[in-house]
C-alpha positions, 0 to 999 in steps of 0.5 A, a space after each residue: 713775226 720776229 718770235 716766229 723767225 727766232 723759233 724757225 732758226 732755233 729748229 734749223 739749228 737743232 737739225 744741224 746739231 743732230 746731223 753733226 752728231 750723226 756725222 761725228 759717230 760715223 753714220 752716213 745718211 742714205 735714202 737707199 735701203 741697205 741689205 746687211 744680210 741676216 742678223 748674226 746668230 747666237 746659236 752655237 751650232 755645235 754639240 758637246 762630245 758627251 752627247 756624241 758618246 751617248 749615241 755611240 754607246 747604243 750604235 756602231 758606225 759613225 756618220 755625219 748628217 746635216 741638220 738645220 741651224 741658224 738658217 743654214 746646214 751644219 753637220 752633226 755626228 751620229 752613229 748607225 748600226 752596221 748593215 752587215 751586207 756584203 753586196 755593195 748595192 744592198 749596203 748602199 740602200 741600207 745605209 741610205 735608210 739609216 741616214 734617212 731615219 737619222 734625218 727623220 728623228 727628232 734632234 736630241 735635247 743637246 742638239 735642240 739647245 745648240 739650235 739644231 732642227 730638221 725639216 725632213 718629215 715623214 712619211 718618207 722612205 728610200 729604196 734602190 733605183 729601178 731597172 734602167 736607172 744608173 748604178 748607185 741611184 736611189 728612189 725616194 717615196 716622194 718626188 724630190 722636187 715635191 719636198 720642202 727645199 730645206 728637207 731636200 737639201 738635208 738629204 742631198 748633203 747627207 747622202 752626197 758626203 757618205 761614201 756608201 750613198 755618194 756618186 762622185 761627191 753628188 747623189 743620184 735621186 729620183 722619186 716614185 713617179 715615171 721620171 728619170 733620176 737626177 744628180 744633186 750636188 751639195 754646194 757651199 751655197 746650198 749649205 748656206 741657204 738650204 731653202 734655195 733649190 738644190 742644184 741638179 743636172 742629168 744623171 748621165 
């Protein structure tokens, strides 16, 4: 019995030592799970100027498009051909198509190394709004709400930032169905969590 008692006391002493060490290291024990957020990413999420220059040599007008990086949205610089359209409505659609093509394109090798990817997948096209739509509306070939959340977030933020496709810092988007267009906003929360639903409100 005395041997067992001595062993029990030794075990309790060991537990006390471990607790003291943990306390000395500033570690608090808790029975409640702690959500510390996403683990920090080591991806740079930035592209060197050399890659931008190589794109600019082939194309003309500088633009910014939003890609996915480190579970968020980050803007990258691209360049697209000049539309040459003098009609604002025609120019808006031409720019919208050029921007969508950039989102559909596979990121460059430099962008991939920096951690960029795109969730926008084809087939997907964009056209002008139909009769009865508010001025500045754009229609996608798929209903916006049917797209993956991150893909729609990329489109919304890319369009909402470009002066040719934006409407007061938002974008008016609809689909091919008989549904009215809605106004989508690119918020800081959406850029941080593109997998969440894009905030919308009626077009009017």
